[in-house]
RODO-2510 file (C-alpha; in nm, 4 decimals, decimal comma):
residues 356
     n   res          X          Y          Z
     1     x     7,6685     2,0301    10,7783
     2     x     8,0082     2,0798    10,9432
     3     x     8,1838     2,3930    10,8180
     4     x     8,5521     2,4404    10,9020
     5     x     8,6958     2,7903    10,8532
     6     x     9,0764     2,7777    10,8313
     7     x     9,2965     3,0871    10,8663
     8     x     9,6673     3,1331    10,9272
     9     x     9,6214     3,2963    11,2687
    10     x     9,3412     3,3900    11,5055
    11     x     9,4931     3,6851    11,6860
    12     x     9,4174     4,0266    11,5320
    13     x     9,3902     4,1693    11,1824
    14     x     9,1390     4,1870    10,8988
    15     x     9,0809     3,8147    10,8437
    16     x     9,0733     3,7495    11,2173
    17     x     8,8174     4,0258    11,2761
    18     x     8,6042     3,8822    10,9990
    19     x     8,6094     3,5370    11,1621
    20     x     8,5182     3,6860    11,5008
    21     x     8,2272     3,8764    11,3457
    22     x     8,1140     3,5711    11,1508
    23     x     8,1052     3,3676    11,4720
    24     x     7,8224     3,5871    11,6038
    25     x     7,5851     3,4242    11,3538
    26     x     7,3410     3,1957    11,5318
    27     x     7,3176     2,8912    11,3051
    28     x     7,0979     2,6135    11,4451
    29     x     7,1377     2,3880    11,1405
    30     x     7,5155     2,3765    11,0877
    31     x     7,8289     2,3342    11,2986
    32     x     8,0972     2,6007    11,2550
    33     x     8,4584     2,5377    11,3632
    34     x     8,7225     2,8127    11,3466
    35     x     9,0819     2,6928    11,3128
    36     x     9,4210     2,8663    11,2949
    37     x     9,7280     2,6965    11,1477
    38     x     9,9458     2,8915    11,3909
    39     x     9,8567     3,0727    11,7099
    40     x     9,5326     3,2056    11,8501
    41     x     9,4738     3,5247    12,0447
    42     x     9,2239     3,8105    12,0508
    43     x     8,9966     3,6774    11,7749
    44     x     9,0086     3,3260    11,9216
    45     x     8,8779     3,4595    12,2537
    46     x     8,5943     3,6494    12,0846
    47     x     8,4908     3,3454    11,8801
    48     x     8,4793     3,1271    12,1908
    49     x     8,2743     3,3898    12,3748
    50     x     8,0223     3,3597    12,0914
    51     x     7,9849     2,9882    12,1662
    52     x     8,1798     2,8544    11,8693
    53     x     8,4578     2,5965    11,8775
    54     x     8,8099     2,7172    11,8015
    55     x     9,1449     2,5446    11,7574
    56     x     9,4944     2,6942    11,7266
    57     x     9,7083     2,4144    11,5816
    58     x    10,0495     2,5740    11,6356
    59     x    10,1875     2,4438    11,3037
    60     x    10,4800     2,5862    11,1092
    61     x    10,2845     2,7669    10,8370
    62     x    10,5804     2,8710    10,6236
    63     x    10,5148     2,7497    10,2680
    64     x    10,5981     2,4746    10,1678
    65     x    10,6322     2,2687    10,4885
    66     x    10,5626     1,9032    10,3977
    67     x    10,5477     1,8223    10,7682
    68     x    10,2682     2,0756    10,8207
    69     x    10,0720     1,9445    10,5208
    70     x    10,0871     1,5987    10,6790
    71     x     9,9799     1,7309    11,0203
    72     x     9,6969     1,9261    10,8621
    73     x     9,5879     1,6151    10,6701
    74     x     9,5682     1,4101    10,9909
    75     x     9,3725     1,6873    11,1611
    76     x     9,1184     1,7123    10,8764
    77     x     9,0909     1,3339    10,8527
    78     x     8,9877     1,3337    11,2188
    79     x     8,7522     1,6338    11,1976
    80     x     8,5736     1,5193    10,8783
    81     x     8,4288     1,8577    10,7729
    82     x     8,1706     1,8739    10,4951
    83     x     8,3085     2,2105    10,3852
    84     x     8,6610     2,3453    10,4236
    85     x     8,6778     2,7203    10,3609
    86     x     9,0315     2,8612    10,3768
    87     x     9,1297     3,2293    10,3866
    88     x     9,4735     3,3728    10,3097
    89     x     9,7761     3,2359    10,1252
    90     x     9,9107     2,9977    10,3926
    91     x     9,5673     2,8639    10,4828
    92     x     9,4885     2,8171    10,1133
    93     x     9,8115     2,6278    10,0518
    94     x     9,8043     2,3901    10,3484
    95     x     9,4256     2,3622    10,3568
    96     x     9,3869     2,2753     9,9907
    97     x     9,6504     2,0005     9,9717
    98     x     9,5661     1,8512    10,3116
    99     x     9,1949     1,8758    10,2379
   100     x     9,2256     1,6896     9,9086
   101     x     9,4345     1,4187    10,0768
   102     x     9,1741     1,3879    10,3547
   103     x     8,8860     1,3634    10,1077
   104     x     8,7000     1,6771    10,2202
   105     x     8,3870     1,6911     9,9961
   106     x     8,4005     2,0655     9,9243
   107     x     8,7002     2,2993     9,9399
   108     x     8,6655     2,6743     9,8969
   109     x     8,9757     2,8943     9,8920
   110     x     8,9592     3,2672     9,9533
   111     x     9,2138     3,5363     9,8769
   112     x     9,1565     3,8653    10,0558
   113     x     9,3441     4,0978     9,8185
   114     x     9,5572     4,0788     9,5064
   115     x     9,8834     3,9118     9,6161
   116     x    10,2290     3,9920     9,4848
   117     x    10,3731     3,6518     9,4002
   118     x    10,6903     3,5071     9,2530
   119     x    10,6656     3,3066     8,9306
   120     x    10,6857     2,9826     9,1323
   121     x    10,4109     3,0965     9,3724
   122     x    10,1877     3,1893     9,0785
   123     x    10,2192     2,8359     8,9394
   124     x    10,1385     2,6795     9,2766
   125     x     9,8350     2,8976     9,3393
   126     x     9,7159     2,8668     8,9809
   127     x     9,6926     2,4927     9,0467
   128     x     9,5148     2,5474     9,3803
   129     x     9,2677     2,8045     9,2504
   130     x     9,1833     2,6001     8,9421
   131     x     9,1266     2,2775     9,1326
   132     x     8,9374     2,4047     9,4367
   133     x     8,5587     2,3829     9,4118
   134     x     8,5373     2,7618     9,4260
   135     x     8,7829     3,0479     9,4541
   136     x     8,6355     3,3402     9,6435
   137     x     8,7227     3,7098     9,6607
   138     x     8,5651     3,9964     9,8505
   139     x     8,5381     4,2263     9,5503
   140     x     8,4916     4,2175     9,1735
   141     x     8,8447     4,3533     9,1203
   142     x     8,9979     4,0598     9,3078
   143     x     8,7801     3,7986     9,1349
   144     x     8,8526     3,9452     8,7907
   145     x     9,2228     3,9140     8,8785
   146     x     9,1739     3,5417     8,9506
   147     x     9,0108     3,4880     8,6142
   148     x     9,2704     3,6757     8,4082
   149     x     9,5897     3,5861     8,5994
   150     x     9,5207     3,2233     8,6856
   151     x     9,2962     3,1299     8,3943
   152     x     8,9996     3,0397     8,6148
   153     x     8,6622     2,9663     8,4644
   154     x     8,4325     3,2567     8,5631
   155     x     8,1795     3,0117     8,7109
   156     x     8,4380     2,8973     8,9672
   157     x     8,5422     3,2474     9,0757
   158     x     8,2856     3,4071     9,3049
   159     x     8,2444     3,7414     9,4784
   160     x     8,1359     3,7020     9,8415
   161     x     8,1253     4,0498     9,9895
   162     x     8,2452     4,1104    10,3407
   163     x     8,0073     4,2517    10,5994
   164     x     7,9688     4,4611    10,9111
   165     x     7,7822     4,3725    11,2272
   166     x     7,6263     4,7189    11,2673
   167     x     7,5346     4,6489    11,6301
   168     x     7,7390     4,9224    11,7938
   169     x     7,5278     5,1817    11,9742
   170     x     7,6711     5,4989    11,8249
   171     x     7,4298     5,7139    12,0272
   172     x     7,6212     5,6412    12,3482
   173     x     7,9367     5,8063    12,2183
   174     x     8,0294     6,1538    12,3311
   175     x     8,1396     6,3566    12,0297
   176     x     8,3822     6,6304    12,1238
   177     x     8,5279     6,7629    11,8025
   178     x     8,7645     7,0563    11,8116
   179     x     8,6391     7,2722    11,5263
   180     x     8,9778     7,4405    11,4941
   181     x     9,1384     7,1072    11,3949
   182     x     9,0783     6,8905    11,0883
   183     x     9,1315     6,5441    11,2348
   184     x     9,2252     6,2622    10,9958
   185     x     9,2247     5,9099    11,1363
   186     x     9,3829     5,5891    11,0066
   187     x     9,3126     5,2516    11,1697
   188     x     9,5209     4,9632    11,0385
   189     x     9,8182     4,7368    11,0843
   190     x    10,1386     4,9372    11,0540
   191     x    10,2668     4,7463    10,7536
   192     x    10,4134     4,8517    10,4189
   193     x    10,1020     4,7557    10,2197
   194     x     9,8984     5,0184    10,4108
   195     x    10,1219     5,3009    10,2784
   196     x    10,0887     5,5101    10,5943
   197     x    10,4153     5,6793    10,5035
   198     x    10,2446     5,8327    10,1999
   199     x     9,9772     5,9926    10,4180
   200     x    10,2407     6,1340    10,6550
   201     x    10,4178     6,2923    10,3553
   202     x    10,0924     6,4482    10,2372
   203     x    10,0035     6,5758    10,5853
   204     x    10,3428     6,7520    10,5964
   205     x    10,2549     6,9297    10,2718
   206     x     9,9072     7,0211    10,3949
   207     x    10,0508     7,1759    10,7087
   208     x    10,2584     7,4060    10,4867
   209     x     9,9871     7,4979    10,2331
   210     x     9,6505     7,5182    10,4098
   211     x     9,5268     7,7475    10,6819
   212     x     9,3547     7,4532    10,8550
   213     x     9,5217     7,2942    11,1563
   214     x     9,5767     6,9353    11,0407
   215     x     9,6046     6,6385    11,2755
   216     x     9,6688     6,2772    11,1705
   217     x     9,5781     6,0128    11,4285
   218     x     9,7162     5,6646    11,3561
   219     x     9,5717     5,3662    11,5456
   220     x     9,7267     5,0224    11,5191
   221     x    10,0499     4,8328    11,5668
   222     x    10,2855     4,6467    11,3370
   223     x    10,6329     4,6018    11,1967
   224     x    10,6746     4,9649    11,0842
   225     x    10,5704     5,1312    11,4102
   226     x    10,9166     5,2514    11,5173
   227     x    11,0157     5,3433    11,1624
   228     x    10,7041     5,5594    11,1184
   229     x    10,7512     5,7280    11,4554
   230     x    11,1107     5,8079    11,3628
   231     x    10,9950     5,9562    11,0318
   232     x    10,7485     6,1827    11,2123
   233     x    11,0258     6,3057    11,4422
   234     x    11,2652     6,3669    11,1526
   235     x    10,9963     6,5703    10,9730
   236     x    10,9180     6,7618    11,2947
   237     x    10,5514     6,6610    11,2769
   238     x    10,5005     6,5562    11,6398
   239     x    10,2339     6,8250    11,6887
   240     x    10,0399     6,6990    11,3879
   241     x    10,0820     6,3193    11,3878
   242     x     9,9804     6,1057    11,6862
   243     x    10,0140     5,7284    11,7375
   244     x     9,7552     5,5513    11,9533
   245     x     9,8902     5,1956    11,9304
   246     x     9,6572     4,8967    11,9154
   247     x     9,2959     4,9814    12,0037
   248     x     9,0008     4,7495    12,0713
   249     x     8,7203     4,9992    12,0051
   250     x     8,7592     5,2182    11,6945
   251     x     8,4279     5,4025    11,7161
   252     x     8,5136     5,6763    11,9704
   253     x     8,8083     5,7742    11,7490
   254     x     8,6076     5,7528    11,4270
   255     x     8,3157     5,9592    11,5535
   256     x     8,5490     6,2355    11,6657
   257     x     8,7324     6,2427    11,3324
   258     x     8,6578     6,4594    11,0314
   259     x     8,7884     6,2030    10,7824
   260     x     8,8998     5,8398    10,7777
   261     x     9,1768     5,7538    10,5299
   262     x     9,2692     5,4155    10,3797
   263     x     9,5789     5,4549    10,1596
   264     x     9,6605     5,0879    10,0947
   265     x     9,8435     4,9501     9,7942
   266     x     9,6224     4,6402     9,8122
   267     x     9,3076     4,5363    10,0033
   268     x     9,0253     4,2913     9,9748
   269     x     8,7305     4,4221    10,1726
   270     x     8,8596     4,6484    10,4484
   271     x     8,6950     4,5953    10,7881
   272     x     8,8158     4,9327    10,9110
   273     x     8,6664     5,1041    10,6046
   274     x     8,3301     4,9412    10,6794
   275     x     8,3517     5,0479    11,0446
   276     x     8,4369     5,4040    10,9446
   277     x     8,1428     5,4274    10,7048
   278     x     7,9082     5,2752    10,9630
   279     x     8,0171     5,5423    11,2116
   280     x     7,9021     5,8109    10,9690
   281     x     8,2546     5,9464    10,9304
   282     x     8,3399     6,0567    10,5735
   283     x     8,6009     5,8255    10,4192
   284     x     8,8756     5,8563    10,1606
   285     x     9,0169     5,5357    10,0137
   286     x     9,2481     5,4300     9,7370
   287     x     9,0745     5,2344     9,4600
   288     x     9,1661     4,8978     9,6077
   289     x     8,9585     4,5833     9,6522
   290     x     8,5949     4,6482     9,7289
   291     x     8,6411     5,0226     9,7894
   292     x     8,5511     5,0996     9,4283
   293     x     8,2377     4,8850     9,4633
   294     x     8,1304     5,0556     9,7856
   295     x     8,2251     5,4201     9,7328
   296     x     8,0753     5,6603     9,4801
   297     x     8,3259     5,9446     9,4711
   298     x     8,2104     6,2659     9,6413
   299     x     7,8656     6,1174     9,7163
   300     x     7,9130     5,8606     9,9934
   301     x     8,2907     5,8933    10,0287
   302     x     8,6002     5,9812     9,8293
   303     x     8,8355     5,7808     9,6076
   304     x     9,1959     5,8365     9,5046
   305     x     9,4406     5,6383     9,2926
   306     x     9,6776     5,3829     9,4409
   307     x    10,0314     5,5033     9,5215
   308     x     9,9792     5,8567     9,3907
   309     x    10,0834     6,1070     9,6587
   310     x    10,0176     6,4068     9,4355
   311     x     9,6570     6,3025     9,3724
   312     x     9,6109     6,2235     9,7420
   313     x     9,7462     6,5664     9,8356
   314     x     9,5191     6,7495     9,5898
   315     x     9,2183     6,5450     9,7043
   316     x     9,2811     6,6223    10,0712
   317     x     9,3501     6,9875     9,9922
   318     x     8,9997     7,0018     9,8442
   319     x     8,8327     6,7971    10,1197
   320     x     8,9581     7,0100    10,4115
   321     x     8,7703     7,3084    10,2660
   322     x     8,4387     7,1297    10,2026
   323     x     8,1634     7,2826    10,4222
   324     x     8,0767     7,0932    10,7387
   325     x     7,7162     7,0239    10,6345
   326     x     7,8278     6,8760    10,3011
   327     x     8,0782     6,6463    10,4736
   328     x     7,8091     6,5399    10,7199
   329     x     7,5793     6,4443    10,4311
   330     x     7,8551     6,2422    10,2623
   331     x     7,9167     6,0596    10,5903
   332     x     7,5443     5,9847    10,6300
   333     x     7,5243     5,8544    10,2732
   334     x     7,8187     5,6244    10,3426
   335     x     7,6563     5,4881    10,6564
   336     x     7,3289     5,4208    10,4752
   337     x     7,4946     5,2401    10,1814
   338     x     7,6954     5,0121    10,4124
   339     x     7,3986     4,9127    10,6289
   340     x     7,1797     4,8383    10,3265
   341     x     7,4265     4,6330    10,1217
   342     x     7,6805     4,4719    10,3550
   343     x     7,4966     4,2949    10,6355
   344     x     7,5911     3,9626    10,7992
   345     x     7,2633     3,8157    10,6714
   346     x     7,3572     3,8925    10,3097
   347     x     7,7048     3,7459    10,3627
   348     x     7,5718     3,4193    10,5089
   349     x     7,3254     3,3792    10,2211
   350     x     7,6120     3,4134     9,9712
   351     x     7,8237     3,1599    10,1596
   352     x     7,5458     2,9043    10,1903
   353     x     7,4760     2,9159     9,8193
   354     x     7,8341     2,7896     9,7685
   355     x     7,8462     2,5492    10,0636
   356     x     7,5312     2,3689     9,9499
***
């Protein structure tokens, strides 16, 4: 069986990391091809190093480019995949229409989070989601949204949980925590949906109200990088908020942190959340995407409401005073739950049940 995974890009980001991790699977029965509508990059290199075929088509992926649908159709007609699995809005749009034109036997579309769409976009994607063989989401919240918003039949909307590789040797890391500092780490694209600004606001309040020395370490790059740095300067928080830029290895930063925070407005299944939990670092996440499925509040992590700075502040105010041994236990519980439930093997089994 020839399986073609189509994404918008293959450089860096959540979907791209997922494709790179998926390419580590040694499948002797099926051929996997990883394709980007636009450019390749970091993920493309990793996928190739894992012995899988990749293609960066360099198309204009702005919806709705008729020219790109035609180009995509000709590409799929030549490749003749048995399964076309698309991920993300642009890949879903171009992949679905081109795939139907090319006569691809099975088309699966996947939306990572809950998108904010115009009325026209909702009509277009309602058609796509209803007519694809399956519409996939990484969490129950996302799949329930498909069913209610787009009128999908529940049998066509499937949860396929994301996964972690869990191959990193954490024992080789040197942990050098400064006990006088409570170090919060965020690892994400610096984009509006991640609501990093909200965490900076809360850290400013914590610095004024708690005796703990608070540090926020932000790793990642994106469109808001300069804006966020300017905000930190204007709030005179340079001693408390540090920007690392894009990093390739999150684990040294995670293992030396006291808490990982995900404050997104919307997520599917966050790769960085999985990495943080695997590292044994306690995590705090908004109730987005799969976070509510993964985290049991105050037992293997912490949860807070979306876009509620007051609740986030009160939650962090409580967390910074939790005894070290209790936090360590919560981190260990998080690591155990991730390893047991979200392996690559489980993910592949879920995919194959749809592909076949």
